Backbone as JSON, one array per atom type, in Angstrom:
{
  "sequence": "MNETLYVYGDSLLKATVPDEQFRYHFHIDELLGKYVQQGEQVVNRAKMGATIRKGEALVQHDLDRGLEARCALVGYGGNDSDFDWAAVAAEPEGEHHPKTELQEFMATLRRTAGNLKERGIQPVLMTLPPIDAQRYLDFICRKGLDRSRILGWLGDCQMIYRFQELYSHAVARVASEDDLPLIPAREAFLWDRSCANMIAADGIHLTMPGYGRLYDTISQWIHKLV",
  "N": [[2.86, 26.38, 39.29], [5.38, 24.68, 37.36], [6.27, 26.04, 34.02], [8.44, 24.97, 32.35], [10.1, 23.75, 29.21], [12.15, 21.43, 27.76], [13.8, 20.63, 25.78], [15.02, 17.89, 23.3], [16.59, 16.53, 21.57], [18.15, 16.79, 17.5], [20.21, 18.7, 14.49], [17.95, 19.74, 14.04], [16.22, 20.83, 15.17], [18.22, 22.95, 16.87], [17.23, 24.49, 14.95], [19.26, 24.52, 12.23], [21.22, 25.59, 9.51], [22.68, 25.5, 6.54], [25.3, 27.32, 4.88], [26.05, 28.65, 1.46], [28.48, 27.53, 1.11], [28.66, 25.57, 2.76], [28.17, 25.41, 5.5], [27.39, 25.18, 8.62], [24.91, 27.18, 10.29], [23.43, 27.99, 13.36], [20.16, 28.58, 14.11], [18.27, 28.73, 16.43], [17.84, 30.87, 18.8], [16.85, 33.51, 17.83], [14.8, 31.88, 16.18], [13.0, 31.47, 18.93], [12.89, 33.19, 20.53], [10.16, 34.45, 18.57], [8.33, 32.66, 19.81], [8.13, 31.46, 22.75], [6.26, 32.39, 25.14], [5.05, 34.49, 27.62], [6.37, 34.29, 30.97], [6.55, 31.61, 30.18], [9.72, 28.99, 30.15], [12.33, 27.93, 27.59], [14.62, 24.62, 27.97], [17.12, 23.94, 25.47], [18.65, 21.16, 24.64], [19.4, 19.76, 22.58], [21.26, 18.29, 20.25], [23.43, 18.43, 17.53], [23.89, 16.26, 15.35], [22.48, 13.81, 16.21], [21.96, 10.99, 17.66], [19.06, 8.63, 19.12], [20.21, 7.12, 20.46], [22.37, 9.5, 21.87], [20.7, 10.6, 22.68], [18.59, 9.32, 24.4], [21.17, 9.63, 26.83], [21.18, 11.66, 27.23], [19.31, 12.25, 27.94], [18.09, 11.08, 30.6], [21.04, 11.8, 32.25], [20.31, 14.53, 32.46], [18.05, 13.85, 34.17], [19.09, 12.98, 36.08], [19.96, 14.93, 38.11], [18.3, 16.48, 38.39], [16.83, 17.18, 36.88], [12.96, 18.8, 36.06], [10.45, 19.23, 34.95], [7.6, 21.05, 33.02], [7.28, 19.29, 29.86], [8.65, 17.87, 27.98], [10.25, 17.41, 24.64], [10.61, 15.4, 22.2], [12.61, 14.25, 19.84], [13.98, 12.57, 17.72], [15.94, 10.68, 14.69], [16.17, 11.27, 12.43], [18.67, 11.29, 11.9], [19.59, 8.62, 13.48], [18.68, 6.97, 10.92], [20.02, 7.2, 9.41], [23.39, 6.91, 6.71], [26.57, 4.86, 6.73], [27.74, 6.35, 4.65], [30.25, 6.22, 2.85], [31.5, 4.34, 3.82], [29.02, 2.99, 1.65], [30.33, 3.81, -0.54], [32.79, 2.2, -1.01], [31.91, -0.27, -0.59], [29.43, -1.53, -2.45], [27.76, -3.71, -2.38], [28.21, -5.33, 0.02], [26.98, -5.44, 3.29], [24.92, -2.98, 4.86], [24.34, -1.35, 7.54], [22.05, 1.1, 8.82], [22.43, 4.23, 11.1], [21.18, 3.58, 14.37], [19.05, 0.63, 14.47], [16.2, -0.23, 13.34], [14.43, -1.72, 15.15], [15.77, -1.26, 17.3], [16.31, 1.64, 17.58], [13.06, 1.7, 18.14], [12.6, 1.02, 20.22], [14.34, 2.24, 21.89], [13.88, 4.92, 21.86], [10.93, 4.11, 23.34], [11.96, 3.46, 25.84], [13.34, 6.25, 26.79], [11.38, 8.19, 26.42], [9.0, 7.16, 28.3], [10.78, 6.81, 30.8], [11.25, 9.43, 31.19], [8.46, 10.12, 31.37], [7.9, 8.85, 33.98], [9.08, 10.45, 35.83], [7.22, 12.08, 36.33], [6.99, 14.54, 34.15], [5.94, 15.33, 30.9], [6.25, 13.68, 28.47], [6.76, 14.3, 24.22], [6.4, 13.21, 22.12], [7.05, 13.94, 17.95], [6.96, 14.17, 14.21], [9.07, 13.07, 11.59], [9.71, 15.39, 9.98], [9.76, 15.6, 5.81], [12.76, 14.84, 3.91], [15.0, 15.44, 0.69], [15.77, 13.54, -1.29], [17.9, 13.91, -3.78], [18.75, 15.86, -3.06], [20.49, 15.17, -0.8], [21.21, 13.36, -1.99], [23.33, 14.88, -3.67], [24.77, 15.98, -1.64], [26.37, 13.93, -0.08], [28.42, 13.37, -2.39], [29.79, 14.92, -2.85], [32.27, 15.45, -1.61], [33.85, 13.18, -3.53], [32.46, 10.99, -3.19], [31.38, 7.89, -4.73], [29.29, 8.47, -7.19], [28.19, 6.45, -8.38], [28.07, 3.86, -7.81], [26.99, 3.99, -4.36], [24.1, 4.57, -5.39], [24.55, 2.14, -7.3], [24.14, -0.25, -4.23], [21.55, 1.16, -3.41], [20.11, 1.14, -5.47], [17.86, 2.34, -5.66], [17.48, 6.59, -6.47], [15.83, 7.29, -4.4], [15.35, 5.77, -1.79], [17.0, 6.56, 0.01], [15.11, 8.62, 1.05], [13.04, 6.97, 1.6], [13.89, 5.23, 3.7], [14.22, 7.54, 5.72], [11.81, 7.79, 5.98], [10.53, 5.73, 7.7], [11.36, 6.12, 10.21], [10.61, 8.15, 10.76], [7.78, 7.37, 10.65], [8.14, 5.48, 12.16], [8.54, 6.56, 14.38], [5.67, 7.84, 15.36], [4.25, 5.69, 15.54], [5.2, 4.31, 17.92], [4.25, 6.8, 19.61], [1.23, 6.15, 18.93], [2.0, 3.47, 20.63], [1.83, 4.07, 22.91], [0.48, 6.15, 23.76], [1.24, 8.53, 23.58], [1.86, 12.06, 23.37], [1.7, 13.42, 19.93], [3.4, 15.14, 17.58], [2.59, 16.57, 14.8], [5.25, 16.7, 12.37], [5.52, 16.36, 10.35], [3.37, 16.25, 8.29], [2.95, 18.65, 8.44], [4.92, 19.63, 5.72], [3.83, 17.95, 3.78], [1.73, 18.93, 2.48], [1.78, 20.67, 1.16], [2.56, 22.3, -1.37], [5.0, 24.0, -2.35], [6.73, 22.81, -0.6], [9.74, 21.89, -1.49], [10.68, 23.67, -1.6], [11.45, 24.44, 1.56], [13.02, 23.05, 1.69], [16.83, 22.96, 2.12], [19.53, 23.28, 1.32], [21.33, 20.71, 1.64], [19.5, 18.82, 0.9], [18.3, 17.53, 4.07], [18.61, 19.2, 6.31], [16.6, 22.35, 6.74], [15.52, 25.19, 5.42], [15.28, 28.95, 6.03], [12.8, 29.64, 5.84], [11.77, 27.18, 6.4], [11.8, 26.58, 9.0], [10.4, 28.44, 10.25], [7.86, 27.01, 9.08], [8.18, 24.69, 11.0], [8.56, 25.25, 13.42], [6.01, 26.79, 13.56], [4.59, 24.81, 13.84], [5.81, 23.32, 16.04], [4.68, 24.79, 18.21], [2.09, 25.23, 17.92], [1.35, 23.21, 18.79], [2.55, 22.27, 21.49], [1.09, 24.38, 23.11], [-1.31, 23.3, 22.6], [-1.6, 21.76, 24.67], [0.32, 22.42, 26.41]],
  "CA": [[3.46, 25.45, 38.06], [6.3, 25.11, 36.02], [6.63, 26.05, 32.84], [9.63, 25.03, 31.8], [10.04, 22.61, 28.49], [12.64, 20.64, 27.73], [13.67, 20.11, 23.76], [15.79, 17.11, 23.23], [16.92, 16.1, 19.71], [19.42, 17.19, 16.3], [20.28, 19.84, 14.0], [16.87, 20.21, 13.42], [15.73, 21.63, 16.84], [18.92, 23.42, 16.78], [17.05, 25.53, 13.62], [20.68, 24.93, 11.49], [21.43, 25.84, 8.09], [23.64, 25.6, 5.08], [25.13, 28.36, 4.1], [26.74, 28.24, 0.04], [29.37, 26.25, 1.1], [27.47, 24.35, 3.65], [28.87, 25.6, 6.77], [26.46, 24.85, 9.26], [24.68, 28.7, 11.16], [22.22, 27.35, 14.29], [19.13, 30.56, 14.34], [17.96, 27.87, 17.33], [17.6, 32.19, 19.8], [16.02, 34.05, 17.29], [13.24, 31.33, 16.6], [12.48, 30.5, 20.09], [11.65, 34.5, 20.89], [9.09, 34.46, 18.41], [7.4, 31.32, 20.33], [7.92, 31.73, 23.77], [5.54, 33.63, 25.82], [5.5, 34.9, 28.93], [6.4, 32.76, 31.96], [7.69, 30.24, 29.79], [11.17, 28.77, 30.1], [12.23, 26.83, 27.54], [15.63, 25.25, 27.59], [17.31, 23.89, 24.37], [19.3, 19.88, 24.49], [19.01, 19.36, 21.21], [23.04, 18.31, 19.71], [24.04, 18.38, 15.75], [24.92, 14.62, 15.07], [22.54, 13.62, 18.03], [20.74, 10.36, 17.5], [18.72, 8.22, 19.75], [20.58, 6.91, 21.7], [22.76, 10.5, 22.06], [19.53, 11.58, 23.77], [18.68, 8.12, 25.96], [21.88, 9.39, 27.64], [21.51, 13.43, 27.69], [17.77, 13.0, 29.14], [19.04, 10.09, 31.95], [22.16, 13.05, 33.13], [19.78, 15.48, 33.13], [17.3, 12.9, 34.73], [20.3, 12.53, 37.46], [20.72, 15.55, 38.32], [16.98, 16.54, 39.65], [15.43, 18.1, 35.73], [11.99, 19.59, 36.55], [9.65, 20.36, 33.14], [6.4, 20.27, 32.26], [7.32, 18.78, 29.5], [9.47, 17.78, 27.0], [9.5, 17.25, 23.42], [11.93, 14.23, 22.34], [12.42, 14.86, 18.17], [15.4, 12.16, 17.08], [15.5, 9.59, 13.64], [17.2, 11.41, 10.92], [20.76, 10.7, 11.98], [19.5, 7.79, 12.93], [18.29, 6.87, 9.87], [21.18, 7.26, 7.91], [24.65, 5.33, 7.02], [28.07, 5.43, 6.09], [28.33, 6.07, 2.73], [32.04, 6.45, 2.7], [31.66, 2.32, 3.71], [28.54, 1.86, 1.37], [30.28, 3.64, -0.88], [33.44, 1.54, -0.56], [32.03, -1.78, -0.93], [28.42, -0.86, -2.46], [27.82, -5.1, -2.69], [28.46, -5.24, 1.04], [25.33, -5.37, 3.66], [25.64, -1.92, 5.66], [22.7, -0.74, 8.39], [21.45, 2.67, 9.36], [23.23, 3.77, 12.58], [20.61, 2.67, 14.5], [18.34, -0.34, 13.69], [14.71, 0.54, 12.97], [14.0, -1.94, 16.36], [16.58, -0.59, 18.4], [15.21, 3.02, 17.63], [11.96, 2.74, 19.13], [12.8, 0.42, 22.0], [14.69, 3.08, 23.27], [12.36, 5.46, 22.29], [9.86, 4.56, 24.2], [12.08, 3.94, 27.13], [13.12, 7.38, 26.85], [9.82, 8.26, 26.95], [9.39, 6.46, 29.54], [11.84, 8.3, 32.37], [10.94, 11.02, 31.42], [7.11, 10.14, 32.1], [8.14, 8.12, 35.9], [9.61, 11.54, 36.55], [6.13, 13.67, 36.37], [7.29, 15.2, 32.9], [5.12, 14.67, 30.29], [7.05, 13.19, 27.0], [6.12, 14.62, 23.71], [7.2, 13.45, 20.27], [7.02, 14.42, 16.55], [7.17, 12.73, 13.56], [10.02, 13.86, 11.1], [10.07, 17.12, 8.03], [10.5, 15.36, 5.13], [13.92, 15.45, 3.42], [15.0, 15.5, -0.61], [16.82, 12.43, -1.29], [18.51, 14.16, -4.72], [19.77, 16.72, -3.03], [21.01, 14.86, 0.18], [22.5, 12.5, -2.51], [24.54, 15.55, -3.9], [25.62, 16.51, -1.25], [27.2, 13.41, 0.06], [29.35, 13.03, -3.26], [30.01, 16.44, -2.74], [33.67, 15.49, -2.13], [34.33, 12.56, -4.26], [31.89, 9.79, -2.67], [31.51, 8.0, -6.14], [27.3, 8.65, -6.76], [27.27, 5.04, -9.13], [27.99, 2.72, -6.71], [25.94, 4.29, -3.73], [22.94, 4.15, -6.06], [23.99, 0.23, -6.52], [23.79, -0.29, -3.34], [20.85, 2.04, -2.6], [18.14, 0.52, -5.91], [17.1, 4.43, -6.7], [18.11, 7.38, -5.05], [14.47, 7.58, -3.33], [15.49, 4.86, -1.2], [16.9, 8.1, 0.85], [13.59, 9.37, 1.56], [12.27, 6.4, 2.23], [15.03, 4.75, 4.81], [13.91, 8.4, 6.92], [10.2, 7.62, 6.68], [10.3, 4.71, 8.05], [12.01, 6.52, 11.51], [9.04, 8.69, 10.73], [6.47, 5.98, 10.77], [8.05, 4.69, 13.57], [8.27, 7.74, 16.26], [4.0, 8.01, 14.99], [3.72, 4.02, 15.94], [5.81, 4.06, 19.37], [3.33, 7.33, 20.2], [0.08, 4.94, 18.87], [1.02, 2.67, 21.21], [2.67, 4.5, 24.2], [-0.5, 7.04, 24.58], [2.24, 9.9, 24.27], [1.23, 13.51, 22.37], [3.0, 13.64, 18.81], [2.8, 16.02, 17.24], [2.53, 15.78, 13.65], [5.84, 17.7, 11.86], [5.8, 16.14, 7.8], [2.1, 16.31, 7.98], [3.01, 20.18, 7.65], [5.66, 19.72, 5.15], [3.95, 17.39, 2.86], [0.96, 18.52, 1.37], [2.31, 21.44, 0.51], [3.06, 22.66, -3.09], [6.14, 24.95, -2.26], [7.88, 21.97, -0.1], [11.26, 21.51, -1.55], [11.67, 25.01, -0.78], [11.48, 24.83, 2.99], [14.38, 21.79, 2.34], [18.05, 23.66, 2.32], [20.86, 22.87, -0.07], [21.69, 19.2, 1.86], [18.56, 17.81, 1.17], [18.07, 16.97, 4.5], [18.43, 20.82, 7.15], [15.61, 23.06, 6.53], [15.34, 26.88, 5.22], [14.85, 29.75, 6.71], [10.95, 29.44, 5.68], [10.87, 25.8, 6.52], [12.17, 26.33, 10.2], [9.27, 29.17, 10.68], [7.09, 25.7, 9.81], [8.06, 23.23, 11.88], [7.92, 26.3, 14.62], [4.62, 27.08, 13.88], [3.37, 23.51, 14.05], [5.94, 22.7, 17.72], [4.21, 25.45, 19.33], [0.54, 25.06, 18.4], [0.85, 21.69, 19.69], [2.85, 22.35, 22.35], [0.12, 25.35, 23.72], [-2.82, 22.86, 23.08], [-1.11, 19.9, 25.62], [-0.1, 22.88, 28.18]],
  "C": [[4.29, 25.35, 36.78], [6.31, 24.51, 34.68], [7.6, 26.5, 32.1], [9.45, 23.6, 30.42], [11.51, 22.45, 27.65], [13.25, 20.13, 26.17], [14.9, 18.85, 23.73], [16.23, 16.6, 21.25], [18.35, 16.64, 18.43], [19.75, 18.25, 15.94], [18.99, 20.47, 14.3], [16.77, 21.53, 14.44], [16.9, 22.56, 16.81], [18.53, 24.47, 16.14], [18.21, 25.91, 13.07], [20.13, 24.87, 10.12], [22.19, 26.17, 7.62], [24.01, 26.94, 4.97], [25.84, 27.73, 2.21], [28.25, 26.68, 0.59], [29.63, 25.48, 2.05], [28.43, 24.21, 4.68], [27.5, 25.77, 7.69], [26.31, 26.55, 10.33], [23.5, 27.79, 11.45], [20.83, 28.75, 14.04], [17.87, 30.04, 15.28], [17.31, 29.6, 18.03], [16.96, 33.23, 18.79], [14.65, 33.42, 16.94], [12.28, 31.25, 17.99], [11.73, 31.78, 21.02], [10.32, 34.98, 20.02], [8.38, 33.52, 18.81], [6.92, 31.16, 21.08], [6.91, 32.69, 24.36], [5.39, 33.75, 27.37], [4.97, 33.78, 30.08], [7.28, 31.6, 31.94], [9.19, 30.57, 29.68], [11.02, 27.69, 29.04], [14.14, 26.2, 27.15], [16.29, 24.36, 26.19], [18.85, 22.84, 24.14], [19.27, 19.58, 23.66], [21.54, 19.97, 20.73], [22.55, 18.12, 18.31], [24.18, 16.84, 15.74], [24.11, 13.49, 15.5], [20.91, 12.04, 17.49], [20.41, 9.82, 18.73], [19.41, 7.76, 21.24], [21.47, 7.89, 22.29], [21.64, 10.94, 23.24], [19.0, 10.37, 25.03], [19.56, 9.15, 27.16], [22.02, 10.05, 28.03], [20.09, 13.19, 28.53], [18.22, 12.21, 30.87], [19.99, 10.53, 32.88], [21.89, 13.99, 33.79], [19.26, 15.1, 34.54], [17.59, 13.11, 36.44], [20.32, 13.43, 38.22], [19.52, 16.45, 38.38], [16.34, 17.35, 37.71], [14.45, 18.33, 36.04], [11.68, 19.89, 35.59], [8.4, 19.87, 33.55], [6.47, 19.04, 31.6], [8.8, 18.09, 28.44], [10.09, 17.04, 25.58], [11.49, 16.79, 22.87], [11.65, 14.01, 20.15], [14.39, 14.24, 17.45], [14.73, 10.96, 15.76], [16.06, 9.93, 12.88], [18.01, 11.17, 10.72], [20.64, 9.09, 12.8], [19.32, 6.18, 12.2], [19.55, 6.73, 8.72], [22.29, 6.48, 7.94], [25.91, 5.6, 6.71], [27.88, 4.85, 5.13], [29.61, 6.3, 2.77], [31.98, 4.69, 2.55], [30.94, 2.04, 2.31], [29.66, 2.14, -0.65], [31.87, 2.93, -1.77], [33.23, 0.13, -1.03], [29.71, -1.96, -1.21], [27.18, -2.84, -2.34], [27.68, -5.67, -0.91], [26.51, -5.09, 1.66], [25.98, -4.01, 4.76], [24.08, -1.55, 6.23], [23.04, 0.53, 8.8], [21.9, 2.63, 10.98], [22.7, 3.63, 13.73], [19.45, 2.16, 13.99], [16.83, 0.13, 14.62], [14.56, -0.44, 15.53], [14.19, -1.57, 17.45], [15.83, 1.17, 18.99], [14.27, 3.1, 18.16], [11.86, 2.36, 20.65], [13.29, 1.77, 22.91], [14.17, 4.66, 23.33], [11.82, 5.65, 23.35], [10.06, 4.15, 25.7], [12.89, 4.78, 27.53], [11.94, 8.66, 27.23], [9.38, 8.3, 28.18], [9.73, 6.71, 31.22], [11.51, 8.85, 32.28], [9.74, 10.91, 32.04], [7.53, 9.79, 33.79], [8.29, 9.35, 37.01], [8.55, 12.71, 36.67], [6.44, 14.64, 34.93], [6.61, 14.56, 31.91], [6.59, 14.61, 28.53], [5.92, 13.03, 25.99], [7.36, 14.31, 22.73], [6.91, 14.14, 19.4], [7.72, 13.6, 15.61], [8.14, 13.64, 12.22], [9.64, 14.66, 9.83], [11.39, 15.7, 7.3], [12.26, 15.39, 4.06], [13.69, 15.33, 1.49], [16.4, 14.85, -0.74], [18.06, 13.16, -2.39], [18.8, 15.18, -4.29], [20.56, 16.29, -1.71], [22.23, 13.92, -0.56], [23.98, 13.41, -2.94], [25.47, 15.5, -2.94], [26.77, 15.4, -1.01], [28.27, 12.17, -0.78], [29.46, 14.04, -3.57], [31.58, 16.33, -3.39], [34.04, 14.54, -2.56], [33.61, 11.28, -4.35], [31.29, 9.07, -4.33], [30.5, 7.34, -5.86], [27.3, 6.94, -7.36], [26.91, 4.08, -7.93], [27.63, 2.72, -5.53], [24.66, 4.42, -4.69], [23.5, 2.89, -6.31], [23.55, -0.74, -5.72], [21.78, 0.19, -3.27], [19.98, 1.35, -3.65], [18.28, 1.61, -6.59], [17.13, 4.8, -5.2], [16.56, 7.8, -4.16], [14.83, 7.2, -2.19], [15.95, 5.89, 0.04], [16.49, 8.33, 1.63], [12.34, 8.27, 2.29], [12.78, 5.47, 4.04], [14.4, 5.93, 6.27], [12.53, 7.9, 6.87], [9.92, 6.92, 7.18], [10.48, 5.12, 9.39], [10.42, 6.86, 11.49], [8.01, 8.03, 11.31], [6.49, 5.33, 11.65], [8.53, 5.1, 14.91], [6.72, 7.36, 16.34], [3.56, 6.04, 15.85], [3.99, 3.98, 17.87], [4.54, 5.9, 20.05], [2.33, 6.82, 20.19], [0.16, 4.7, 20.34], [1.14, 3.27, 22.94], [1.54, 5.2, 24.87], [-0.1, 7.81, 24.69], [1.23, 11.03, 23.08], [2.22, 13.39, 21.34], [2.75, 14.8, 17.83], [3.04, 16.13, 15.74], [3.14, 16.73, 12.4], [5.51, 17.66, 10.82], [4.62, 16.21, 8.12], [2.03, 17.69, 7.15], [3.56, 20.88, 6.71], [4.62, 19.58, 4.15], [2.66, 17.67, 1.95], [0.94, 20.06, 1.16], [3.21, 21.39, -0.79], [4.59, 22.91, -2.63], [7.24, 23.42, -0.61], [8.73, 22.25, 0.01], [11.51, 22.88, -1.53], [12.36, 25.93, 0.63], [12.55, 23.83, 3.33], [15.61, 22.05, 1.81], [18.54, 22.24, 1.32], [21.17, 21.7, 0.02], [20.54, 18.43, 2.28], [17.92, 18.01, 3.1], [17.77, 18.41, 6.27], [17.6, 21.73, 6.58], [16.14, 24.22, 6.52], [14.95, 27.57, 6.31], [13.13, 29.69, 7.24], [10.48, 27.57, 6.7], [10.59, 25.86, 8.56], [10.65, 26.63, 11.02], [8.64, 27.98, 10.33], [6.9, 24.87, 10.86], [7.59, 23.48, 12.74], [6.84, 26.17, 14.45], [4.27, 25.84, 14.77], [3.43, 22.64, 15.74], [4.83, 23.92, 18.27], [2.59, 25.32, 19.22], [0.36, 23.92, 19.11], [0.7, 21.65, 21.24], [2.17, 23.62, 23.62], [-0.9, 24.43, 23.7], [-2.56, 21.98, 24.44], [-0.61, 20.57, 26.78], [-0.83, 23.62, 28.3]]
}
């Protein structure tokens, strides 16, 4: 039996952590060593900054090249829910759209999962770990973007959190409607009073304890499924 797992997603699934200068470092190799069981192989195809459109193209590329795996984790939404903050700051009275509109995100995620399923590969979805809106706003304004203009468009800082949460709910909806396995990653964080300590200084990545929580959750659910 093929015990290969493919991982498609963004920088969260590369265990990306910012340092004090907000330079990013990947810790995926050291984490995987703790979770991969004998006879299993994990192929990590996560890309920093990736949206579901990038994910669909990458999955199709791998399928065209004869991808064989027992299952594939598909974890997108964080970058899809993000905005061009420089454009928002430049024109806070204007109309701005996320990198991927919500309905397009759901349709593309559904199509990507369907393409995997057609080839006999079990797609597995996951909800998004929470972000810290205040830290993220500090991060995007650190080089001079006008905070007051961005807040004027947002209405309040926590709207950043709510935008991202919409995409997490959308993943869960696709999983429910298409009868796909869903890893409840967000739930694994929200119940914990130390959740803030698991979110990195940029507000959108995780600390190493946070990645420990995320990969504990992924590993437990994947091994139940397979």
